Biopython code that builds the backbone (N, CA, C, O; Angstrom):
import numpy as np
from Bio.PDB.StructureBuilder import StructureBuilder

atoms = [
    (1, "MET", "N", (15.809, -6.692, -0.515)),
    (1, "MET", "CA", (15.572, -7.133, -1.862)),
    (1, "MET", "C", (14.675, -6.107, -2.558)),
    (1, "MET", "O", (13.751, -5.588, -1.932)),
    (2, "ALA", "N", (14.917, -5.807, -3.807)),
    (2, "ALA", "CA", (14.153, -4.811, -4.553)),
    (2, "ALA", "C", (12.733, -5.298, -4.807)),
    (2, "ALA", "O", (12.480, -6.496, -4.932)),
    (3, "LYS", "N", (11.801, -4.325, -4.881)),
    (3, "LYS", "CA", (10.398, -4.668, -5.133)),
    (3, "LYS", "C", (10.230, -5.461, -6.418)),
    (3, "LYS", "O", (9.458, -6.419, -6.447)),
    (4, "ALA", "N", (10.936, -5.084, -7.490)),
    (4, "ALA", "CA", (10.814, -5.781, -8.773)),
    (4, "ALA", "C", (11.215, -7.242, -8.636)),
    (4, "ALA", "O", (10.583, -8.118, -9.225)),
    (5, "THR", "N", (12.268, -7.510, -7.858)),
    (5, "THR", "CA", (12.716, -8.890, -7.649)),
    (5, "THR", "C", (11.670, -9.680, -6.873)),
    (5, "THR", "O", (11.364, -10.819, -7.225)),
    (6, "LEU", "N", (11.118, -9.080, -5.815)),
    (6, "LEU", "CA", (10.075, -9.759, -5.045)),
    (6, "LEU", "C", (8.850, -10.021, -5.914)),
    (6, "LEU", "O", (8.241, -11.088, -5.827)),
    (7, "PHE", "N", (8.491, -9.056, -6.747)),
    (7, "PHE", "CA", (7.350, -9.205, -7.643)),
    (7, "PHE", "C", (7.586, -10.378, -8.593)),
    (7, "PHE", "O", (6.703, -11.218, -8.766)),
    (8, "ALA", "N", (8.771, -10.444, -9.212)),
    (8, "ALA", "CA", (9.100, -11.519, -10.147)),
    (8, "ALA", "C", (9.091, -12.875, -9.448)),
    (8, "ALA", "O", (8.613, -13.861, -10.009)),
    (9, "MET", "N", (9.618, -12.927, -8.229)),
    (9, "MET", "CA", (9.623, -14.184, -7.474)),
    (9, "MET", "C", (8.191, -14.629, -7.190)),
    (9, "MET", "O", (7.881, -15.816, -7.296)),
    (10, "GLY", "N", (7.322, -13.698, -6.835)),
    (10, "GLY", "CA", (5.929, -14.024, -6.565)),
    (10, "GLY", "C", (5.220, -14.528, -7.799)),
    (10, "GLY", "O", (4.431, -15.469, -7.712)),
    (11, "LEU", "N", (5.484, -13.922, -8.960)),
    (11, "LEU", "CA", (4.869, -14.378, -10.204)),
    (11, "LEU", "C", (5.331, -15.780, -10.558)),
    (11, "LEU", "O", (4.536, -16.595, -11.027)),
    (12, "ALA", "N", (6.610, -16.070, -10.337)),
    (12, "ALA", "CA", (7.120, -17.405, -10.626)),
    (12, "ALA", "C", (6.442, -18.435, -9.730)),
    (12, "ALA", "O", (6.130, -19.537, -10.180)),
    (13, "ALA", "N", (6.213, -18.088, -8.477)),
    (13, "ALA", "CA", (5.555, -19.016, -7.554)),
    (13, "ALA", "C", (4.092, -19.215, -7.925)),
    (13, "ALA", "O", (3.523, -20.272, -7.650)),
    (14, "LEU", "N", (3.476, -18.214, -8.545)),
    (14, "LEU", "CA", (2.068, -18.293, -8.905)),
    (14, "LEU", "C", (1.835, -19.139, -10.145)),
    (14, "LEU", "O", (0.723, -19.627, -10.348)),
    (15, "ALA", "N", (2.840, -19.326, -10.972)),
    (15, "ALA", "CA", (2.679, -20.030, -12.242)),
    (15, "ALA", "C", (2.010, -21.393, -12.103)),
    (15, "ALA", "O", (1.091, -21.671, -12.873)),
    (16, "PRO", "N", (2.411, -22.268, -11.170)),
    (16, "PRO", "CA", (1.760, -23.566, -11.077)),
    (16, "PRO", "C", (0.270, -23.466, -10.764)),
    (16, "PRO", "O", (-0.495, -24.339, -11.175)),
    (17, "ALA", "N", (-0.160, -22.437, -10.057)),
    (17, "ALA", "CA", (-1.564, -22.306, -9.692)),
    (17, "ALA", "C", (-2.448, -22.074, -10.898)),
    (17, "ALA", "O", (-3.643, -22.367, -10.850)),
    (18, "ALA", "N", (-1.895, -21.561, -11.968)),
    (18, "ALA", "CA", (-2.702, -21.264, -13.149)),
    (18, "ALA", "C", (-2.554, -22.334, -14.226)),
    (18, "ALA", "O", (-3.088, -22.178, -15.325)),
    (19, "MET", "N", (-1.854, -23.396, -13.936)),
    (19, "MET", "CA", (-1.692, -24.472, -14.904)),
    (19, "MET", "C", (-3.051, -25.066, -15.222)),
    (19, "MET", "O", (-3.973, -24.984, -14.411)),
    (20, "GLY", "N", (-3.177, -25.654, -16.377)),
    (20, "GLY", "CA", (-4.426, -26.292, -16.744)),
    (20, "GLY", "C", (-5.471, -25.305, -17.243)),
    (20, "GLY", "O", (-6.661, -25.616, -17.192)),
    (21, "GLN", "N", (-5.080, -24.140, -17.719)),
    (21, "GLN", "CA", (-6.027, -23.155, -18.222)),
    (21, "GLN", "C", (-6.232, -23.323, -19.721)),
    (21, "GLN", "O", (-6.550, -22.359, -20.417)),
    (22, "GLY", "N", (-6.052, -24.542, -20.222)),
    (22, "GLY", "CA", (-6.221, -24.781, -21.649)),
    (22, "GLY", "C", (-5.099, -24.100, -22.417)),
    (22, "GLY", "O", (-3.947, -24.088, -21.982)),
    (23, "ASP", "N", (-5.452, -23.537, -23.560)),
    (23, "ASP", "CA", (-4.425, -22.890, -24.365)),
    (23, "ASP", "C", (-4.442, -21.378, -24.196)),
    (23, "ASP", "O", (-3.910, -20.660, -25.042)),
    (24, "MET", "N", (-5.040, -20.883, -23.122)),
    (24, "MET", "CA", (-5.053, -19.450, -22.856)),
    (24, "MET", "C", (-3.666, -19.026, -22.395)),
    (24, "MET", "O", (-3.116, -19.592, -21.450)),
    (25, "ALA", "N", (-3.107, -18.030, -23.067)),
    (25, "ALA", "CA", (-1.783, -17.538, -22.734)),
    (25, "ALA", "C", (-1.880, -16.389, -21.741)),
    (25, "ALA", "O", (-2.871, -15.660, -21.707)),
    (26, "LEU", "N", (-0.859, -16.243, -20.954)),
    (26, "LEU", "CA", (-0.761, -15.136, -20.021)),
    (26, "LEU", "C", (-0.662, -13.830, -20.808)),
    (26, "LEU", "O", (0.090, -13.746, -21.779)),
    (27, "THR", "N", (-1.412, -12.819, -20.398)),
    (27, "THR", "CA", (-1.400, -11.506, -21.043)),
    (27, "THR", "C", (-0.867, -10.480, -20.053)),
    (27, "THR", "O", (-1.235, -10.498, -18.879)),
    (28, "GLU", "N", (-0.012, -9.594, -20.518)),
    (28, "GLU", "CA", (0.444, -8.489, -19.678)),
    (28, "GLU", "C", (-0.620, -7.401, -19.675)),
    (28, "GLU", "O", (-1.274, -7.168, -20.691)),
    (29, "ILE", "N", (-0.794, -6.744, -18.557)),
    (29, "ILE", "CA", (-1.792, -5.689, -18.438)),
    (29, "ILE", "C", (-1.557, -4.593, -19.477)),
    (29, "ILE", "O", (-2.514, -4.066, -20.044)),
    (30, "GLY", "N", (-0.316, -4.251, -19.730)),
    (30, "GLY", "CA", (0.001, -3.206, -20.693)),
    (30, "GLY", "C", (-0.398, -3.529, -22.119)),
    (30, "GLY", "O", (-0.429, -2.634, -22.964)),
    (31, "ALA", "N", (-0.707, -4.796, -22.412)),
    (31, "ALA", "CA", (-1.053, -5.218, -23.777)),
    (31, "ALA", "C", (-2.542, -5.525, -23.956)),
    (31, "ALA", "O", (-2.927, -6.088, -24.981)),
    (32, "LEU", "N", (-3.382, -5.170, -22.988)),
    (32, "LEU", "CA", (-4.807, -5.495, -23.077)),
    (32, "LEU", "C", (-5.470, -4.794, -24.250)),
    (32, "LEU", "O", (-5.162, -3.643, -24.561)),
    (33, "ARG", "N", (-6.414, -5.527, -24.917)),
    (33, "ARG", "CA", (-7.200, -4.981, -26.017)),
    (33, "ARG", "C", (-8.684, -5.159, -25.708)),
    (33, "ARG", "O", (-9.059, -6.157, -25.091)),
    (34, "PRO", "N", (-9.532, -4.228, -26.115)),
    (34, "PRO", "CA", (-10.979, -4.337, -25.864)),
    (34, "PRO", "C", (-11.549, -5.666, -26.366)),
    (34, "PRO", "O", (-11.240, -6.103, -27.475)),
    (35, "GLY", "N", (-12.381, -6.300, -25.543)),
    (35, "GLY", "CA", (-13.056, -7.539, -25.903)),
    (35, "GLY", "C", (-12.212, -8.790, -25.784)),
    (35, "GLY", "O", (-12.725, -9.888, -26.001)),
    (36, "GLN", "N", (-10.960, -8.671, -25.454)),
    (36, "GLN", "CA", (-10.028, -9.794, -25.382)),
    (36, "GLN", "C", (-10.306, -10.672, -24.165)),
    (36, "GLN", "O", (-10.540, -10.164, -23.068)),
    (37, "GLU", "N", (-10.280, -11.999, -24.359)),
    (37, "GLU", "CA", (-10.312, -12.949, -23.253)),
    (37, "GLU", "C", (-8.891, -13.031, -22.717)),
    (37, "GLU", "O", (-7.948, -13.180, -23.494)),
    (38, "VAL", "N", (-8.720, -12.934, -21.387)),
    (38, "VAL", "CA", (-7.373, -12.834, -20.832)),
    (38, "VAL", "C", (-7.170, -13.695, -19.598)),
    (38, "VAL", "O", (-8.112, -14.059, -18.894)),
    (39, "MET", "N", (-5.895, -14.007, -19.364)),
    (39, "MET", "CA", (-5.436, -14.554, -18.105)),
    (39, "MET", "C", (-4.315, -13.619, -17.655)),
    (39, "MET", "O", (-3.298, -13.479, -18.334)),
    (40, "LEU", "N", (-4.514, -12.983, -16.503)),
    (40, "LEU", "CA", (-3.558, -12.018, -15.966)),
    (40, "LEU", "C", (-2.997, -12.542, -14.657)),
    (40, "LEU", "O", (-3.692, -13.232, -13.911)),
    (41, "ARG", "N", (-1.744, -12.218, -14.374)),
    (41, "ARG", "CA", (-1.154, -12.526, -13.075)),
    (41, "ARG", "C", (-0.597, -11.249, -12.502)),
    (41, "ARG", "O", (0.084, -10.489, -13.190)),
    (42, "GLY", "N", (-0.888, -11.018, -11.240)),
    (42, "GLY", "CA", (-0.365, -9.821, -10.621)),
    (42, "GLY", "C", (-0.731, -9.721, -9.160)),
    (42, "GLY", "O", (-1.153, -10.690, -8.528)),
    (43, "VAL", "N", (-0.555, -8.516, -8.640)),
    (43, "VAL", "CA", (-0.778, -8.222, -7.232)),
    (43, "VAL", "C", (-2.020, -7.345, -7.111)),
    (43, "VAL", "O", (-2.221, -6.423, -7.902)),
    (44, "VAL", "N", (-2.851, -7.642, -6.112)),
    (44, "VAL", "CA", (-3.982, -6.771, -5.805)),
    (44, "VAL", "C", (-3.383, -5.515, -5.186)),
    (44, "VAL", "O", (-2.963, -5.512, -4.028)),
    (45, "LEU", "N", (-3.352, -4.457, -5.976)),
    (45, "LEU", "CA", (-2.741, -3.208, -5.535)),
    (45, "LEU", "C", (-3.624, -2.498, -4.518)),
    (45, "LEU", "O", (-3.148, -1.999, -3.498)),
    (46, "ARG", "N", (-4.937, -2.464, -4.820)),
    (46, "ARG", "CA", (-5.871, -1.745, -3.951)),
    (46, "ARG", "C", (-7.281, -2.274, -4.218)),
    (46, "ARG", "O", (-7.646, -2.515, -5.368)),
    (47, "ILE", "N", (-8.069, -2.454, -3.161)),
    (47, "ILE", "CA", (-9.479, -2.806, -3.313)),
    (47, "ILE", "C", (-10.245, -1.493, -3.317)),
    (47, "ILE", "O", (-10.206, -0.742, -2.342)),
    (48, "THR", "N", (-10.944, -1.214, -4.422)),
    (48, "THR", "CA", (-11.603, 0.078, -4.601)),
    (48, "THR", "C", (-13.079, 0.053, -4.239)),
    (48, "THR", "O", (-13.681, 1.107, -4.031)),
    (49, "ASP", "N", (-13.666, -1.127, -4.161)),
    (49, "ASP", "CA", (-15.075, -1.300, -3.807)),
    (49, "ASP", "C", (-15.244, -2.764, -3.411)),
    (49, "ASP", "O", (-14.320, -3.559, -3.584)),
    (50, "GLU", "N", (-16.399, -3.128, -2.886)),
    (50, "GLU", "CA", (-16.576, -4.526, -2.473)),
    (50, "GLU", "C", (-16.513, -5.485, -3.649)),
    (50, "GLU", "O", (-16.274, -6.677, -3.456)),
    (51, "ASP", "N", (-16.727, -4.981, -4.889)),
    (51, "ASP", "CA", (-16.707, -5.855, -6.058)),
    (51, "ASP", "C", (-15.721, -5.397, -7.137)),
    (51, "ASP", "O", (-15.889, -5.736, -8.309)),
    (52, "GLU", "N", (-14.702, -4.635, -6.753)),
    (52, "GLU", "CA", (-13.713, -4.185, -7.729)),
    (52, "GLU", "C", (-12.373, -3.922, -7.041)),
    (52, "GLU", "O", (-12.319, -3.478, -5.894)),
    (53, "PHE", "N", (-11.290, -4.209, -7.775)),
    (53, "PHE", "CA", (-9.954, -3.944, -7.263)),
    (53, "PHE", "C", (-9.036, -3.571, -8.416)),
    (53, "PHE", "O", (-9.387, -3.738, -9.584)),
    (54, "ILE", "N", (-7.865, -3.066, -8.077)),
    (54, "ILE", "CA", (-6.843, -2.721, -9.062)),
    (54, "ILE", "C", (-5.789, -3.828, -9.044)),
    (54, "ILE", "O", (-5.199, -4.121, -8.004)),
    (55, "LEU", "N", (-5.563, -4.440, -10.210)),
    (55, "LEU", "CA", (-4.539, -5.469, -10.368)),
    (55, "LEU", "C", (-3.319, -4.823, -11.009)),
    (55, "LEU", "O", (-3.451, -4.012, -11.926)),
    (56, "SER", "N", (-2.135, -5.180, -10.530)),
    (56, "SER", "CA", (-0.900, -4.593, -11.038)),
    (56, "SER", "C", (0.090, -5.692, -11.415)),
    (56, "SER", "O", (0.265, -6.669, -10.687)),
    (57, "ASP", "N", (0.737, -5.509, -12.578)),
    (57, "ASP", "CA", (1.874, -6.358, -12.928)),
    (57, "ASP", "C", (2.996, -5.427, -13.374)),
    (57, "ASP", "O", (2.856, -4.208, -13.274)),
    (58, "ALA", "N", (4.093, -5.969, -13.859)),
    (58, "ALA", "CA", (5.245, -5.152, -14.234)),
    (58, "ALA", "C", (4.943, -4.207, -15.397)),
    (58, "ALA", "O", (5.679, -3.243, -15.607)),
    (59, "SER", "N", (3.863, -4.467, -16.164)),
    (59, "SER", "CA", (3.560, -3.650, -17.343)),
    (59, "SER", "C", (2.485, -2.591, -17.111)),
    (59, "SER", "O", (2.272, -1.736, -17.970)),
    (60, "GLY", "N", (1.804, -2.634, -15.960)),
    (60, "GLY", "CA", (0.780, -1.628, -15.696)),
    (60, "GLY", "C", (-0.236, -2.062, -14.660)),
    (60, "GLY", "O", (-0.020, -3.000, -13.892)),
    (61, "GLN", "N", (-1.368, -1.340, -14.662)),
    (61, "GLN", "CA", (-2.456, -1.589, -13.715)),
    (61, "GLN", "C", (-3.780, -1.575, -14.466)),
    (61, "GLN", "O", (-3.910, -0.932, -15.507)),
    (62, "VAL", "N", (-4.774, -2.303, -13.916)),
    (62, "VAL", "CA", (-6.101, -2.308, -14.520)),
    (62, "VAL", "C", (-7.137, -2.587, -13.428)),
    (62, "VAL", "O", (-6.900, -3.406, -12.540)),
    (63, "PRO", "N", (-8.293, -1.901, -13.495)),
    (63, "PRO", "CA", (-9.387, -2.257, -12.590)),
    (63, "PRO", "C", (-9.960, -3.617, -12.991)),
    (63, "PRO", "O", (-10.089, -3.921, -14.177)),
    (64, "VAL", "N", (-10.298, -4.422, -11.999)),
    (64, "VAL", "CA", (-10.912, -5.731, -12.226)),
    (64, "VAL", "C", (-12.243, -5.751, -11.487)),
    (64, "VAL", "O", (-12.301, -5.520, -10.280)),
    (65, "TYR", "N", (-13.311, -6.032, -12.231)),
    (65, "TYR", "CA", (-14.666, -6.060, -11.685)),
    (65, "TYR", "C", (-15.071, -7.512, -11.448)),
    (65, "TYR", "O", (-14.928, -8.347, -12.341)),
    (66, "VAL", "N", (-15.573, -7.818, -10.259)),
    (66, "VAL", "CA", (-15.983, -9.190, -9.920)),
    (66, "VAL", "C", (-17.465, -9.280, -9.573)),
    (66, "VAL", "O", (-17.953, -10.354, -9.223)),
    (67, "GLY", "N", (-18.186, -8.158, -9.668)),
    (67, "GLY", "CA", (-19.581, -8.075, -9.243)),
    (67, "GLY", "C", (-20.509, -9.005, -9.965)),
    (67, "GLY", "O", (-20.261, -9.409, -11.101)),
    (68, "PRO", "N", (-21.558, -9.333, -9.306)),
    (68, "PRO", "CA", (-22.019, -8.830, -8.017)),
    (68, "PRO", "C", (-21.440, -9.604, -6.838)),
    (68, "PRO", "O", (-22.086, -9.726, -5.797)),
    (69, "ASN", "N", (-20.252, -10.114, -6.993)),
    (69, "ASN", "CA", (-19.571, -10.891, -5.956)),
    (69, "ASN", "C", (-18.612, -9.995, -5.168)),
    (69, "ASN", "O", (-18.251, -8.908, -5.617)),
    (70, "ARG", "N", (-18.212, -10.463, -4.005)),
    (70, "ARG", "CA", (-17.196, -9.753, -3.232)),
    (70, "ARG", "C", (-15.810, -10.157, -3.738)),
    (70, "ARG", "O", (-15.624, -11.262, -4.248)),
    (71, "VAL", "N", (-14.853, -9.258, -3.593)),
    (71, "VAL", "CA", (-13.475, -9.534, -4.010)),
    (71, "VAL", "C", (-12.928, -10.681, -3.162)),
    (71, "VAL", "O", (-12.862, -10.564, -1.939)),
    (72, "PRO", "N", (-12.531, -11.805, -3.807)),
    (72, "PRO", "CA", (-12.036, -12.958, -3.046)),
    (72, "PRO", "C", (-10.522, -12.943, -2.847)),
    (72, "PRO", "O", (-9.876, -13.991, -2.889)),
    (73, "ALA", "N", (-9.966, -11.768, -2.635)),
    (73, "ALA", "CA", (-8.523, -11.632, -2.438)),
    (73, "ALA", "C", (-8.274, -10.421, -1.538)),
    (73, "ALA", "O", (-9.161, -9.593, -1.330)),
    (74, "ALA", "N", (-7.074, -10.334, -1.019)),
    (74, "ALA", "CA", (-6.712, -9.225, -0.136)),
    (74, "ALA", "C", (-5.687, -8.327, -0.815)),
    (74, "ALA", "O", (-4.967, -8.758, -1.715)),
    (75, "GLN", "N", (-5.630, -7.092, -0.380)),
    (75, "GLN", "CA", (-4.630, -6.163, -0.891)),
    (75, "GLN", "C", (-3.249, -6.766, -0.664)),
    (75, "GLN", "O", (-2.955, -7.285, 0.413)),
    (76, "GLY", "N", (-2.402, -6.693, -1.695)),
    (76, "GLY", "CA", (-1.054, -7.237, -1.617)),
    (76, "GLY", "C", (-0.943, -8.700, -2.021)),
    (76, "GLY", "O", (0.165, -9.226, -2.124)),
    (77, "GLU", "N", (-2.053, -9.356, -2.249)),
    (77, "GLU", "CA", (-2.058, -10.782, -2.591)),
    (77, "GLU", "C", (-1.748, -10.983, -4.077)),
    (77, "GLU", "O", (-2.224, -10.235, -4.931)),
    (78, "MET", "N", (-0.941, -12.009, -4.366)),
    (78, "MET", "CA", (-0.646, -12.404, -5.746)),
    (78, "MET", "C", (-1.761, -13.323, -6.221)),
    (78, "MET", "O", (-2.103, -14.285, -5.534)),
    (79, "ILE", "N", (-2.339, -13.035, -7.403)),
    (79, "ILE", "CA", (-3.444, -13.840, -7.921)),
    (79, "ILE", "C", (-3.356, -13.980, -9.437)),
    (79, "ILE", "O", (-2.605, -13.268, -10.103)),
    (80, "THR", "N", (-4.142, -14.914, -9.962)),
    (80, "THR", "CA", (-4.382, -15.041, -11.393)),
    (80, "THR", "C", (-5.834, -14.675, -11.624)),
    (80, "THR", "O", (-6.722, -15.142, -10.911)),
    (81, "VAL", "N", (-6.076, -13.831, -12.630)),
    (81, "VAL", "CA", (-7.434, -13.419, -12.989)),
    (81, "VAL", "C", (-7.716, -13.907, -14.392)),
    (81, "VAL", "O", (-6.913, -13.693, -15.300)),
    (82, "ILE", "N", (-8.852, -14.562, -14.579)),
    (82, "ILE", "CA", (-9.298, -14.984, -15.901)),
    (82, "ILE", "C", (-10.590, -14.233, -16.181)),
    (82, "ILE", "O", (-11.496, -14.207, -15.348)),
    (83, "GLY", "N", (-10.670, -13.626, -17.351)),
    (83, "GLY", "CA", (-11.857, -12.849, -17.664)),
    (83, "GLY", "C", (-11.793, -12.226, -19.041)),
    (83, "GLY", "O", (-11.094, -12.713, -19.930)),
    (84, "ARG", "N", (-12.545, -11.123, -19.207)),
    (84, "ARG", "CA", (-12.657, -10.447, -20.494)),
    (84, "ARG", "C", (-12.488, -8.955, -20.302)),
    (84, "ARG", "O", (-12.998, -8.383, -19.339)),
    (85, "VAL", "N", (-11.769, -8.324, -21.220)),
    (85, "VAL", "CA", (-11.582, -6.878, -21.189)),
    (85, "VAL", "C", (-12.850, -6.216, -21.715)),
    (85, "VAL", "O", (-13.389, -6.631, -22.741)),
    (86, "ASP", "N", (-13.327, -5.195, -21.021)),
    (86, "ASP", "CA", (-14.511, -4.443, -21.461)),
    (86, "ASP", "C", (-14.274, -3.954, -22.883)),
    (86, "ASP", "O", (-13.184, -3.489, -23.217)),
    (87, "ASP", "N", (-15.306, -4.063, -23.717)),
    (87, "ASP", "CA", (-15.130, -3.671, -25.115)),
    (87, "ASP", "C", (-15.766, -2.332, -25.472)),
    (87, "ASP", "O", (-15.675, -1.906, -26.623)),
    (88, "ASP", "N", (-16.403, -1.658, -24.522)),
    (88, "ASP", "CA", (-17.057, -0.401, -24.904)),
    (88, "ASP", "C", (-16.987, 0.693, -23.846)),
    (88, "ASP", "O", (-17.839, 1.581, -23.831)),
    (89, "GLY", "N", (-16.039, 0.652, -22.999)),
    (89, "GLY", "CA", (-15.938, 1.682, -21.961)),
    (89, "GLY", "C", (-14.509, 1.856, -21.534)),
    (89, "GLY", "O", (-13.586, 1.545, -22.287)),
    (90, "PRO", "N", (-14.318, 2.349, -20.331)),
    (90, "PRO", "CA", (-12.941, 2.471, -19.847)),
    (90, "PRO", "C", (-12.299, 1.088, -19.751)),
    (90, "PRO", "O", (-12.991, 0.082, -19.591)),
    (91, "ARG", "N", (-11.007, 1.049, -19.846)),
    (91, "ARG", "CA", (-10.311, -0.239, -19.812)),
    (91, "ARG", "C", (-10.451, -0.853, -18.430)),
    (91, "ARG", "O", (-9.917, -0.331, -17.451)),
    (92, "GLU", "N", (-11.174, -1.967, -18.353)),
    (92, "GLU", "CA", (-11.284, -2.761, -17.135)),
    (92, "GLU", "C", (-11.546, -4.196, -17.530)),
    (92, "GLU", "O", (-11.954, -4.479, -18.656)),
    (93, "VAL", "N", (-11.311, -5.099, -16.598)),
    (93, "VAL", "CA", (-11.480, -6.526, -16.848)),
    (93, "VAL", "C", (-12.651, -7.029, -16.026)),
    (93, "VAL", "O", (-12.756, -6.744, -14.833)),
    (94, "TYR", "N", (-13.536, -7.785, -16.676)),
    (94, "TYR", "CA", (-14.632, -8.467, -15.989)),
    (94, "TYR", "C", (-14.149, -9.883, -15.692)),
    (94, "TYR", "O", (-14.046, -10.711, -16.597)),
    (95, "ALA", "N", (-13.854, -10.157, -14.425)),
    (95, "ALA", "CA", (-13.301, -11.456, -14.038)),
    (95, "ALA", "C", (-14.380, -12.524, -14.003)),
    (95, "ALA", "O", (-15.496, -12.275, -13.547)),
    (96, "THR", "N", (-14.046, -13.714, -14.484)),
    (96, "THR", "CA", (-14.929, -14.866, -14.373)),
    (96, "THR", "C", (-14.387, -15.890, -13.383)),
    (96, "THR", "O", (-15.139, -16.690, -12.825)),
    (97, "ARG", "N", (-13.050, -15.856, -13.169)),
    (97, "ARG", "CA", (-12.413, -16.736, -12.186)),
    (97, "ARG", "C", (-11.202, -16.040, -11.603)),
    (97, "ARG", "O", (-10.523, -15.263, -12.275)),
    (98, "ILE", "N", (-10.945, -16.333, -10.339)),
    (98, "ILE", "CA", (-9.727, -15.868, -9.673)),
    (98, "ILE", "C", (-9.093, -17.073, -9.000)),
    (98, "ILE", "O", (-9.771, -17.870, -8.352)),
    (99, "ILE", "N", (-7.775, -17.193, -9.166)),
    (99, "ILE", "CA", (-7.029, -18.284, -8.549)),
    (99, "ILE", "C", (-5.997, -17.663, -7.620)),
    (99, "ILE", "O", (-5.165, -16.862, -8.046)),
    (100, "ASN", "N", (-6.060, -18.038, -6.346)),
    (100, "ASN", "CA", (-5.109, -17.537, -5.353)),
    (100, "ASN", "C", (-3.801, -18.311, -5.441)),
    (100, "ASN", "O", (-3.722, -19.350, -6.096)),
    (101, "LEU", "N", (-2.800, -17.803, -4.786)),
    (101, "LEU", "CA", (-1.464, -18.397, -4.808)),
    (101, "LEU", "C", (-1.471, -19.854, -4.345)),
    (101, "LEU", "O", (-0.690, -20.667, -4.840)),
    (102, "ASP", "N", (-2.351, -20.186, -3.395)),
    (102, "ASP", "CA", (-2.402, -21.566, -2.894)),
    (102, "ASP", "C", (-3.207, -22.496, -3.796)),
    (102, "ASP", "O", (-3.373, -23.673, -3.477)),
    (103, "GLY", "N", (-3.716, -21.974, -4.935)),
    (103, "GLY", "CA", (-4.457, -22.794, -5.890)),
    (103, "GLY", "C", (-5.963, -22.770, -5.699)),
    (103, "GLY", "O", (-6.693, -23.350, -6.503)),
    (104, "ALA", "N", (-6.445, -22.111, -4.647)),
    (104, "ALA", "CA", (-7.896, -22.008, -4.444)),
    (104, "ALA", "C", (-8.493, -21.203, -5.591)),
    (104, "ALA", "O", (-8.005, -20.123, -5.925)),
    (105, "GLU", "N", (-9.550, -21.736, -6.189)),
    (105, "GLU", "CA", (-10.173, -21.101, -7.342)),
    (105, "GLU", "C", (-11.574, -20.616, -6.984)),
    (105, "GLU", "O", (-12.340, -21.322, -6.329)),
    (106, "PHE", "N", (-11.897, -19.395, -7.426)),
    (106, "PHE", "CA", (-13.189, -18.797, -7.161)),
    (106, "PHE", "C", (-13.875, -18.484, -8.482)),
    (106, "PHE", "O", (-13.383, -17.674, -9.267)),
    (107, "ALA", "N", (-15.023, -19.134, -8.729)),
    (107, "ALA", "CA", (-15.838, -18.811, -9.908)),
    (107, "ALA", "C", (-16.653, -17.574, -9.561)),
    (107, "ALA", "O", (-17.152, -17.443, -8.443)),
    (108, "LEU", "N", (-16.785, -16.675, -10.514)),
    (108, "LEU", "CA", (-17.469, -15.413, -10.283)),
    (108, "LEU", "C", (-18.664, -15.291, -11.235)),
    (108, "LEU", "O", (-18.520, -14.765, -12.339)),
    (109, "PRO", "N", (-19.825, -15.766, -10.825)),
    (109, "PRO", "CA", (-20.992, -15.663, -11.702)),
    (109, "PRO", "C", (-21.438, -14.214, -11.834)),
    (109, "PRO", "O", (-21.441, -13.457, -10.863)),
    (110, "HIS", "N", (-21.815, -13.846, -13.048)),
    (110, "HIS", "CA", (-22.311, -12.498, -13.324)),
    (110, "HIS", "C", (-23.800, -12.590, -13.667)),
    (110, "HIS", "O", (-24.236, -13.510, -14.359)),
    (111, "ARG", "N", (-24.559, -11.632, -13.177)),
    (111, "ARG", "CA", (-26.003, -11.610, -13.454)),
    (111, "ARG", "C", (-26.369, -10.319, -14.165)),
    (111, "ARG", "O", (-27.226, -9.569, -13.697)),
    (112, "TYR", "N", (-25.734, -10.064, -15.274)),
    (112, "TYR", "CA", (-26.059, -8.871, -16.060)),
    (112, "TYR", "C", (-26.058, -9.204, -17.514)),
    (112, "TYR", "O", (-26.308, -8.333, -18.347)),
]
sb = StructureBuilder()
sb.init_structure("model")
sb.init_model(0)
sb.init_chain("A")
sb.init_seg("    ")
for serial, (resi, resn, name, xyz) in enumerate(atoms, 1):
    if name == "N":
        sb.init_residue(resn, " ", resi, " ")
    sb.init_atom(name, np.array(xyz, "f"), 0.0, 1.0, " ", f" {name:<3s}", serial, name[0])
structure = sb.get_structure()
């Protein structure tokens, strides 16, 4: 099966896990804007540090910062990320919550 098909199947399976997010709409990584509140769905492409990883969807990739917390997901895992796009630096997302495929939710408190 092609990677794109597997990716699409994984995103479809992840949809129920992100239900109940109010009126926040899913945003594609390729459409991110500075300062935007977002809900992203994708695959953890690579963990780059104990508190940062690269999230990938069909439209692109973006670094996701979870600090000062540890990344609560594994490389290759499908997840939903809720957070805010940095408004004054390189394009990255500051996550406030991560929801795993099984529905487990992780709140990510920030102390900055």
